[in-house]
C-alpha positions in Angstrom: 0.0 0.0 0.0 2.9 2.3 0.8 4.3 1.8 -2.7 1.0 3.0 -4.3 1.1 6.3 -2.3 4.8 7.0 -2.9 5.6 9.5 -5.6 6.9 8.3 -8.9 10.7 7.9 -9.3 12.2 9.7 -12.3 14.0 7.3 -14.5 17.1 8.2 -16.5 15.6 8.6 -20.0 18.2 6.5 -21.9 19.3 4.0 -19.3 16.1 2.9 -17.5 17.7 3.4 -14.2 17.4 5.9 -11.4 20.2 8.5 -11.1 21.1 8.7 -7.4 20.7 12.5 -7.4 17.0 12.1 -8.1 16.7 9.8 -5.1 18.9 11.5 -2.6 18.3 15.0 -3.8 14.7 15.1 -2.5 14.1 17.5 0.4 13.4 14.5 2.6 16.5 12.6 1.4 14.3 10.0 -0.3 12.1 9.0 2.6 9.0 9.6 0.5 10.1 7.1 -2.0 10.3 4.2 0.4 8.4 1.1 -0.8 9.3 1.6 -4.5 11.2 -0.9 -6.6 14.1 0.8 -8.6 17.2 0.0 -10.6 20.3 1.9 -9.7 23.9 1.7 -11.0 27.2 2.9 -9.8 30.6 2.1 -8.2 31.3 0.8 -4.7 33.0 3.5 -2.7 33.2 1.6 0.6 31.7 -1.5 2.1 31.4 -3.7 5.2 30.0 -7.1 5.9 27.5 -8.2 8.6 27.3 -11.9 9.3 23.9 -13.4 10.1 23.7 -16.0 12.9 22.2 -19.1 11.4 20.1 -21.7 13.3 20.6 -24.4 10.6 21.7 -27.9 11.5 25.4 -29.0 11.3 26.9 -29.3 7.8 26.5 -32.5 5.8 29.6 -34.4 4.6 30.3 -34.2 0.9 30.4 -38.0 0.7 27.0 -39.0 2.3 27.3 -42.3 4.1 24.3 -44.4 5.0 23.7 -44.7 8.7 23.9 -48.5 8.5 27.5 -48.3 7.1 28.7 -46.3 10.0 29.9 -48.3 13.0 29.6 -47.1 16.6 33.4 -46.7 16.8 33.4 -44.5 13.7 30.8 -42.3 15.2 32.9 -42.0 18.4 36.0 -41.3 16.3 34.3 -38.5 14.3 32.7 -36.9 17.3 35.4 -37.3 20.0 38.9 -36.4 18.6 40.6 -37.5 21.9 39.1 -41.0 21.8 40.1 -41.3 18.1 43.7 -40.6 19.1 43.6 -43.4 21.7 42.1 -45.8 19.2 44.9 -45.0 16.8 47.5 -45.7 19.4 46.0 -49.1 20.4 45.2 -50.1 16.8 41.5 -50.4 17.3 39.5 -50.0 14.0 42.7 -49.0 12.2 41.5 -49.9 8.7 38.1 -48.3 9.1 39.7 -45.2 10.5 42.0 -44.8 7.5 39.0 -45.2 5.2 36.9 -42.6 6.8 39.5 -40.1 7.9 39.4 -38.4 4.5 35.7 -37.6 4.6 35.4 -33.9 3.7 32.7 -31.8 5.3 31.3 -29.1 3.1 30.9 -26.2 5.6 28.4 -23.9 3.9 29.6 -20.3 4.3 27.9 -18.4 7.0 25.1 -16.2 5.6 26.0 -12.5 5.5 24.9 -9.2 4.2 27.3 -6.8 2.2 26.5 -3.2 3.0 27.7 -1.1 0.1 28.0 2.7 -0.3 27.3 3.2 -4.0 27.9 6.4 -6.0 27.2 7.1 -9.6 28.9 10.5 -9.9 25.7 12.5 -9.9 26.0 13.9 -6.4 28.2 13.9 -3.3 25.9 11.5 -1.3 26.1 7.8 -1.8 23.2 5.2 -1.5 23.4 2.4 1.0 22.7 -0.9 -0.7 22.2 -4.2 1.1 23.2 -7.3 -0.9 22.5 -10.8 0.6 25.3 -13.3 0.2 22.8 -15.6 -1.6 22.7 -13.0 -4.4 26.5 -12.4 -4.6 29.4 -13.3 -2.4 31.0 -10.4 -0.4 34.3 -10.9 -2.2 32.6 -10.1 -5.5 30.6 -6.9 -4.5 32.6 -5.4 -1.7 35.9 -4.3 -3.3 36.2 -0.6 -3.8 35.5 0.3 -7.5 33.2 -2.7 -8.2 30.6 -1.6 -10.7 27.0 -2.7 -9.9 23.6 -2.5 -11.6 21.1 -3.6 -9.0 17.3 -3.9 -8.8 15.7 -3.7 -5.4 13.3 -2.1 -3.0 13.8 1.2 -1.2 13.3 0.8 2.5 14.1 2.4 5.8 17.6 1.8 7.0 18.1 -1.5 8.8 21.4 -0.4 10.1 21.7 2.9 12.1 23.8 5.6 10.4 23.6 8.8 8.4 21.3 7.4 5.7 17.5 7.8 5.8 16.8 5.4 3.0 18.6 2.3 1.6 18.1 -0.2 -1.1 17.5 -3.9 -0.4 18.9 -5.7 -3.5 16.7 -8.3 -5.1 18.5 -8.8 -8.4 22.0 -8.1 -9.6 21.8 -7.1 -13.3 25.5 -6.4 -13.8 28.7 -6.9 -11.9 32.0 -5.3 -13.0 34.7 -7.0 -10.9 37.9 -5.3 -9.7 41.4 -6.5 -9.4 42.2 -5.0 -6.0 46.0 -5.6 -6.4 46.1 -3.3 -9.5 43.2 -0.9 -8.9 44.8 2.5 -7.9 41.9 3.7 -5.8 41.8 0.6 -3.5 43.6 2.7 -0.9 42.0 5.5 1.0 43.2 9.1 1.3 45.3 9.2 -1.9 46.9 12.6 -2.5 45.8 14.6 -5.5 49.3 14.5 -6.9 49.1 10.7 -7.1 45.7 10.9 -8.8 47.1 12.9 -11.7 48.8 9.7 -12.9 45.5 7.9 -13.2 43.2 10.5 -14.7 41.0 7.8 -16.1 40.0 6.7 -12.6 40.1 9.8 -10.5 36.6 11.0 -11.3 35.4 8.2 -9.0 36.8 10.0 -6.0 34.5 12.3 -4.1 36.8 15.3 -4.3 37.5 15.1 -8.0 33.8 14.4 -8.8 32.7 17.5 -6.8 35.3 19.6 -8.6 34.1 18.4 -12.0 30.5 19.1 -11.2 31.5 22.7 -10.2 33.5 22.9 -13.3 30.4 21.9 -15.3 28.3 24.4 -13.5 30.7 27.2 -14.3 30.7 26.2 -18.0 27.0 26.3 -18.3 26.8 29.5 -16.3 29.2 31.0 -18.8 27.0 30.1 -21.7 23.9 31.2 -19.7 25.3 34.7 -19.1 26.3 35.5 -22.7 23.2 33.9 -24.2 21.0 36.0 -21.8 22.9 39.2 -22.8 22.3 38.5 -26.5 25.8 37.4 -27.4 26.3 34.9 -30.3 28.4 31.8 -29.7 30.9 31.2 -32.5 33.8 28.8 -33.0 37.3 30.1 -33.7 40.0 27.9 -35.2 42.4 25.9 -33.1 44.9 25.6 -36.0 46.1 29.0 -37.1 48.9 30.6 -39.1 48.5 33.8 -37.1 50.3 34.5 -33.8 47.5 36.0 -31.8 49.7 37.5 -29.1 52.8 38.3 -31.0 55.2 37.0 -28.4 53.9 33.7 -27.0 55.5 30.3 -27.0 53.5 28.2 -29.5 53.1 24.6 -30.4 54.1 24.0 -34.1 51.8 21.8 -36.2 53.6 20.1 -39.1 53.7 16.9 -41.1 57.2 17.5 -42.3 58.6 15.3 -39.5 57.1 12.3 -41.1 58.9 12.8 -44.4 62.4 11.9 -43.5 64.2 9.2 -41.6 66.3 11.7 -39.9 63.4 13.4 -38.3 61.8 10.1 -37.3 64.8 9.5 -35.1 64.5 12.7 -33.2 64.1 12.2 -29.5 60.6 12.7 -28.3 62.2 14.3 -25.3 63.6 17.1 -27.4 60.4 17.5 -29.3 58.4 17.8 -26.1 60.9 20.1 -24.5 61.4 17.8 -21.5 64.7 18.3 -19.7 66.4 15.3 -18.0 68.0 17.7 -15.6 64.6 19.1 -14.6 63.3 15.6 -13.9 66.4 14.7 -11.9 65.8 17.8 -9.8 62.2 16.6 -9.3 63.5 13.2 -8.1 65.5 14.9 -5.4 62.4 16.7 -4.1 60.3 13.5 -4.3 63.0 11.6 -2.4 63.0 14.2 0.4 59.2 13.8 0.6 59.5 10.0 0.9 62.1 10.4 3.7 59.8 12.8 5.6 56.8 10.5 5.3 59.0 7.5 6.4 59.7 9.2 9.7 56.1 8.9 10.8 53.4 6.3 10.5 50.6 8.8 10.5 49.9 8.6 6.8 50.9 5.3 5.3 48.7 5.8 2.2 50.6 9.0 1.4 53.9 7.2 1.8 52.9 4.4 -0.5 51.7 7.0 -3.1 54.9 9.0 -2.8 57.1 5.9 -3.2 55.2 4.9 -6.4 55.5 8.4 -7.7 59.2 8.4 -7.1 59.6 5.0 -8.8 57.7 6.2 -11.9 59.8 9.3 -12.1 63.1 7.3 -11.8 61.9 5.0 -14.6 61.0 8.0 -16.7 64.4 9.7 -16.4 66.1 6.3 -17.2 64.0 6.1 -20.4 64.8 9.7 -21.4 68.6 9.2 -20.8 68.5 6.1 -23.1 66.7 8.1 -25.8 69.1 10.9 -25.6 72.1 8.6 -25.9 70.5 6.9 -28.9 69.7 10.2 -30.6 72.8 12.2 -29.6 73.8 14.7 -32.2 70.3 14.7 -33.8 68.8 18.2 -33.7 65.8 19.8 -35.4 66.0 23.3 -36.9 62.6 24.5 -38.0 64.2 27.4 -39.8 65.4 24.9 -42.4 61.9 23.6 -43.0 60.2 24.4 -46.3 56.7 25.0 -44.9 55.4 25.5 -48.5 55.6 21.7 -48.7 53.7 21.2 -45.4 50.1 20.1 -45.1 48.8 23.7 -45.0 51.4 25.2 -47.2 52.6 27.5 -44.5 53.8 27.5 -40.9 50.9 26.6 -38.6 50.5 26.4 -34.9 47.9 25.8 -32.1 46.1 29.0 -31.2 47.1 30.9 -28.1 44.0 33.2 -28.2 40.8 33.5 -30.1 40.5 37.3 -29.8 41.8 38.2 -33.3 39.6 35.7 -35.2 36.6 36.5 -32.9 37.0 40.2 -33.7 36.4 39.5 -37.4 33.2 37.7 -36.5 32.1 40.6 -34.2 32.5 43.0 -37.1 29.7 41.3 -38.9 27.6 39.7 -36.1 27.8 42.2 -33.2 28.6 40.9 -29.7 30.1 37.4 -29.9 31.9 34.9 -27.6 33.8 31.7 -28.0 34.6 28.9 -25.6 37.4 26.4 -26.4 40.9 25.1 -25.8 44.0 27.4 -26.1 47.6 26.3 -26.1 50.9 27.7 -24.8 54.2 26.0 -24.9 55.7 27.7 -21.8 58.1 25.5 -19.9 56.7 26.4 -16.6 56.1 24.3 -13.5 53.7 26.9 -12.0 50.6 25.6 -10.2 48.6 28.0 -12.4 50.1 27.0 -15.8 48.8 24.5 -18.3 49.8 23.7 -21.8 46.2 23.2 -22.8 43.7 25.5 -21.1 40.1 26.3 -21.8 39.3 30.0 -22.4 36.3 32.2 -22.9 37.0 34.9 -25.5 34.6 37.8 -25.7 34.4 40.6 -28.3 31.9 43.5 -28.5 31.5 46.0 -31.3 30.9 49.7 -30.8 32.4 49.5 -27.3 35.4 50.8 -25.4 37.5 49.7 -22.5 35.0 50.7 -19.9 32.3 48.6 -21.5 34.5 45.5 -21.4 35.4 46.0 -17.7 31.7 46.4 -16.9 30.9 43.2 -18.8 33.7 41.3 -17.0 32.4 42.5 -13.7 28.8 41.4 -14.4 30.0 38.1 -15.7 31.9 37.1 -12.6 29.1 38.1 -10.3 26.7 36.0 -12.5 28.7 32.8 -12.4 29.4 33.1 -8.7 25.7 33.4 -8.0 24.9 30.5 -10.2 27.2 28.0 -8.5 26.4 29.4 -5.0 22.7 28.5 -5.7 23.1 25.4 -7.9 26.1 23.6 -6.4 25.3 23.8 -2.7 26.0 20.2 -1.9 29.3 20.2 -3.7 30.3 23.5 -2.1 29.4 22.2 1.4 31.7 19.2 0.7 34.5 21.6 -0.5 33.9 23.8 2.6 34.4 20.7 4.9 37.2 19.0 3.1 39.2 21.6 1.2 38.8 25.2 2.0 36.6 26.7 4.8 36.7 30.1 3.1 35.3 29.2 -0.3 31.7 30.4 0.4 33.1 33.6 2.0 35.0 34.4 -1.2 32.0 33.7 -3.5 29.8 36.0 -1.3 32.5 38.7 -1.4 32.5 38.6 -5.2 28.7 38.9 -5.2 28.4 41.7 -2.7 31.4 43.9 -3.3 32.1 46.6 -5.8 35.3 45.7 -7.7 38.1 48.2 -7.0 39.3 49.9 -10.2 42.9 51.3 -10.2 45.3 52.1 -13.0 48.6 50.3 -13.2 50.4 53.5 -12.2 48.1 53.8 -9.1 48.8 50.2 -8.2 52.6 50.9 -8.3 52.2 53.9 -6.1 50.0 52.1 -3.6 52.6 49.2 -3.3 55.4 51.7 -2.9 53.8 53.2 0.1 53.4 49.8 1.9 55.5 49.9 5.1 57.0 46.9 6.8 56.6 44.6 3.7 59.5 43.6 1.5 58.5 42.3 -1.9 60.7 40.0 -4.0 60.0 41.8 -7.3 60.8 45.4 -8.0 58.1 48.0 -7.7 58.6 50.7 -10.3 56.8 51.9 -13.4 57.5 49.7 -16.4 58.0 46.5 -14.4 55.4 43.7 -14.6 53.3 43.2 -11.5 53.9 39.8 -10.1 51.5 37.4 -8.4 52.9 38.5 -5.1 52.0 42.2 -5.9 48.5 41.3 -7.1 47.8 39.1 -4.1 48.9 41.9 -1.7 46.6 44.3 -3.4 43.5 42.1 -3.3 44.1 40.3 0.0 45.7 42.9 2.2 44.9 46.4 0.9 41.5 46.3 -0.8 40.3 42.9 0.5 38.1 42.4 -2.5 38.4 41.9 -6.3 40.5 44.5 -8.1 40.6 45.6 -11.7 44.0 47.0 -12.8 43.9 48.9 -16.1 46.1 50.9 -18.5 49.3 48.7 -18.4 52.6 49.7 -20.1 52.5 48.8 -23.8 55.6 46.6 -23.5 53.6 43.9 -21.7 50.7 43.7 -24.0 49.8 42.2 -27.5 50.3 44.3 -30.6 46.6 44.8 -31.3 45.6 46.7 -28.1 44.8 50.4 -28.4 47.6 52.8 -27.6 46.6 55.5 -25.1 47.2 59.2 -25.6 50.2 59.2 -23.3 52.0 56.9 -25.8 53.3 54.8 -22.9 50.3 52.8 -21.8 47.6 50.8 -23.6 43.9 50.2 -23.0 44.0 46.9 -21.2 42.7 45.6 -17.9 43.2 42.6 -15.6 40.6 41.3 -13.1 42.4 40.0 -10.0 40.6 37.8 -7.5 41.6 36.8 -4.0 43.6 33.5 -3.7 44.0 32.9 -7.5 45.2 36.2 -8.9 44.3 37.2 -12.5 41.4 35.4 -14.1 40.5 37.8 -16.8 42.6 39.8 -19.2 40.9 42.3 -21.5 41.5 45.3 -23.8 40.2 47.7 -26.3 41.5 47.0 -29.8 43.4 49.5 -31.9 41.1 50.8 -34.5 43.6 53.0 -36.4 45.3 51.4 -39.4 48.5 53.4 -39.2 49.0 53.0 -35.5 48.4 49.2 -35.7 50.8 48.9 -38.6 53.4 50.8 -36.6 53.0 48.6 -33.6 53.5 45.5 -35.7 56.6 46.9 -37.3 57.9 47.9 -33.8 57.5 44.3 -32.6 59.0 42.8 -35.7 55.9 40.9 -36.8 55.5 39.7 -40.4 52.8 41.8 -42.0 51.7 39.1 -44.4 50.5 37.0 -41.5 48.0 39.7 -40.5 46.8 41.1 -43.8 43.3 39.8 -43.1 43.3 41.5 -39.7 44.5 44.8 -41.2 41.6 44.5 -43.7 39.2 45.1 -40.8 40.7 48.5 -40.4 40.6 49.3 -44.1 37.0 48.3 -44.7 34.4 49.5 -42.2 36.5 49.9 -39.1 34.7 49.9 -35.8 35.7 50.2 -32.1 35.8 46.9 -30.4 36.7 45.7 -26.9 36.7 42.3 -25.1 38.4 40.0 -22.8 39.6 36.4 -22.2 38.7 34.4 -19.2 40.9 31.5 -18.1 38.4 28.9 -16.8 40.8 26.8 -14.7 41.8 29.6 -12.2 38.1 30.4 -11.8 37.5 26.7 -10.8 40.3 27.1 -8.3 38.6 30.1 -6.9 35.3 28.2 -6.5 36.9 25.0 -5.0 39.8 26.2 -2.9 42.3 23.9 -4.6 45.8 25.2 -5.3 46.8 23.6 -8.6 45.1 23.8 -12.0 46.2 20.3 -12.8 43.6 19.1 -10.2 40.6 20.9 -11.8 40.8 19.6 -15.4 40.0 16.0 -16.5 43.2 15.4 -18.3 46.0 17.9 -17.4 48.6 18.8 -20.0 51.6 20.7 -18.7 55.3 20.9 -19.1 56.7 17.3 -19.0 53.3 15.7 -18.5 50.7 14.4 -21.0 49.4 11.2 -19.4 46.6 9.3 -21.1 
């Protein structure tokens, strides 16, 4: 009767199963669904076993012997071990004892219930599932990582705990077994650094799953904001013959390496820019970490992970040294390449920014934005540096620098509000396990008015700081470091800061030159904890000034003919910005390294799976 009154359970449209978020996301935690039969699927996160005391008779021997074939002495021998020993000594019934001593009793395993915590990645919470040993043995269903598809009845918890509803399994529709000896997540409390080496499994951890859901929410909030504001989403090329920044390290795209045996022999180490010396230095640091962890037994899991990481690094450097020895003397000089014979007939690279191509679309479509991967070949080990990053590029026509700053301000407030309202469960987990100030930072972004100061003003403010010694110089014409920016937002203004009008030597060729001839119309949005997340500018609309800047920076004019055409035919003022998504995810999760907030991190010396 209870099942008839219970509300219907929403099925996953394409899988005919119930997503756990729809069960556990109810305001009552799923209590109102008790009595319904459902199918759920997921992976075992943890488990325990409860044995059931059985009142069944003693086990029956495998070789059933008729009562008339059993002598009294045999009964005594089987029941009273001490008497059997005396009879052996005195020789009584020796033959019969030898015949019956090999009788094997099949002791039926004691009935038990496996209590599984199952997660399907849709939410932080897991569903408690009870599996009787008659359905599946504990050794099959209990190992961490086991995949299960189970049909059963929702009921009130039979075991006291934090759960308000559990599933009593009736049928096991699928069972994906796990080799515990090789499964990397079989140990608990694995450090995030260790998980980077198994990106294909780490979404099964609660921390990474929460981060990915927040990442997803930020992505959709991004599209939501620009769609609501009437922007058109367009795609810009990943392969380009144009250097969008004019000074960035780029990834060359070519097929010429496949056309000669000499190039085929080139060390992949050299091609990727990996230094054996850098890895050897990393080995020293990892060795120190292992030594530190060895001094204490407080975190054995971290010690095992550190030892495995050190071993892999040592194997890597050995492989690289072997390759270098095999390819000694082999070098690659791209200046000798004839790119006219390449696939595209010219030198091509992976794009660093979509702003230039996006501007051409804006000049015909109005306000536009693009969301996609961007690439930089910087040999940096920074925690905020990735070779492949996802970026939001925005371009607005008939607009100036002030308009772009206002749009960036509104965008950040919008996405922070969206995740604050739509990711509460994941944010609560982050608040508890990663960073206790994450909600405070999000609310600060929502409630505060961003401080706007020019680069010159920022230099002056930092110069007046007493009792603080900065590592980098503080003078006009010197790039503000992360330390400078952090001090401005965390110590002086205690809120997000927009720094605008930077010296022209720091910025791309296409940004608008200010009237002072020294600065350009640019801005950076700096957030607490993570630093700069947005870089924006107004584009130079004057043909002569743009041409002069290109000549000043030594850029090849033929690469940018199409961009100069925009100034020759119907020129318009445009402004925009680029948002780096990964630092924004760091801001919303409290993590410290961008490699932990992307599914498959690509960085200097690392491109695993």
